[in-house]
NUZALUM-61851 format. One record per residue (C-alpha): x, y, z. Coordinates in steps of 0.05 Angstrom, whole numbers, plus 32768, in hexadecimal, padded with zeros to 4 digits. Example, Ala and Ser with C-alpha at 12.3 -4.5 7.8 and 13.67 -1.06 7.14 Angstrom:
NUZALUM-61851
80F67FA6809C 81117FEB808F 
This chain:
NUZALUM-61851
741E7ED87B48 74277F237B4E 745F7F4B7B32 74907F5D7B68 74D97F6C7B60 750B7F347B65 75557F317B5D 75667F337B14 759F7F0D7AF3 75DA7F307AD3 75C07F1B7A8F 757B7F377A9E 759B7F797AB1 75C67F777A72 75887F6F7A47 75637FA87A6A 75A07FD67A62 75A67FC27A19 755C7FD07A0B 755B80137A30 7599802A7A0B 7574802079C9 7533803D79E6 750B7FFD79EC 74DD800A7A26 749A7FE77A17 74877FA479F8 74727FC879B8 74B87FE479B2 74D67F9E79AB 74E17F957961 75137F677940 751D7F977906 75287FD37935 75587FAC7962 757F7F937926 75827FD97907 759B7FF87948 75D37FC4794A 75E47FC47900 75CD7F7C78F6 75AF7F6678B4 75727F3878BA 75637F057884 75227EDE7885 75257EA07859 75127E567852 75547E407870 756A7E2E78B7 75747E6878E6 75BA7E8078F6 75E57EBC7904 76237ED378DF 765B7F0278F2 768D7F0F78BA 76BA7F4978CC 768B7F8378DB 76507F6378B5 761E7F4478E4 75DE7F2078D0 75A77EF478EA 75827EC378BD 753D7EAF78D5 751B7E7178BA 74D67E8878A2 74BC7E4178A3 74B87E4878EF 747B7E647913 747C7EB17916 74807EB27962 74BA7E807961 74DE7EAB792C 74E17EE3795F 75007EB57993 75327E9C795F 75457EE57950 75547EF1799A 757D7EB0799E 75A87EC37962 75AD7F0C797A 75CB7EF479BB 76027ECF7996 76137F0E796F 76117F3E79AA 762F7F1379E2 76597EDB79C4 76997ED4799E 76B77E9D7975 76997E6D7942 766F7E397965 768A7E02793A 76D17E12794F 76CB7E1C799A 76CD7DE779D1 768A7DC379DD 76847DDC7A24 768C7E247A0E 76597E1A79D6 76287DFD7A08 76337E397A35 76247E6879FB 75E47E4279EC 75CF7E457A35 75DC7E907A34 75B37E9879F4 75787E727A10 75767E9E7A4E 75807EDC7A23 75427EC979FA 75177EC97A39 75317F0C7A50 75317F2D7A0C 74EB7F1579FB 74CC7F267A3F 74FC7F587A60 74FD7F677AAA 74F17FB17AA0 74AF7FA07A7D 74927F6F7AAF 74667FA67ACC 743E7FA47A8A 74277F5D7A9C 73E97F527AC6 74007F157AEE 73BB7F0D7B0C 739A7F067AC8 73807EBE7AC0 73997EBD7A78 73DC7EDC7A87 74017EAF7A55 73D37EC47A1C 73DC7F0D7A32 74287F057A30 74277EE279EC 74007F1B79CE 74297F5179F1 746F7F3579E4 74617F0D79A4 74837ECD79BB 746C7E8579C5 74417E707A00 74797E407A14 74AB7E797A1C 74787EA27A44 746C7E677A72 74B77E5D7A7B 74C17EA77A8C 74877EA67ABE 74A27E687ADF 74E77E877AE2 74CC7EC77B02 74A47E9F7B36 74DE7E717B45 750D7EAC7B50 74DA7ED07B7C 74D17E917BA6 751C7E867BAC 75247ECE7BC2 74ED7EC67BF7 750E7E857C0F 75527EA67C12 75377EE17C3A 75127EB37C6A 754F7E867C72 757C7EC27C7F 754C7EDF7CB3 75467E9B7CD6 75917E907CD2 759F7ED37CF2 75717EC27D2C 759D7E877D3F 
């Protein structure tokens, strides 16, 4: 797989815009502490389940330190999405709306961990591309695999759509 442009999602564009606004341009710039500081979010690392809290203007993310270090980073992005993009207490909103927020957070994790505007740092022809991505973006191999599959799937869909449109127009 080579890195070629594909049509990004609205959420992907949102993440890129968010990162560029706070001057995150390279994989080394992605730092939970920096992102939290730029957004006035307190981070607590403790032996308790991960969560986010918004109480008035106070915003915090608790990260369970019993989890693997790479997974902790993904948990941070998940909880960050809830703070930045969602409203309401999850325990008090309709189940369908809660599921929508969880779906949004899962997608946000992929884009925040391995943002579109940083894909050019990845050597897609490298035989150990997953290991390269794990080291570069400091996330789990599973998330790297998901992101690569998502990129490839979208590129293939885009090729199919172009081909279909061209053939349809010939009719």
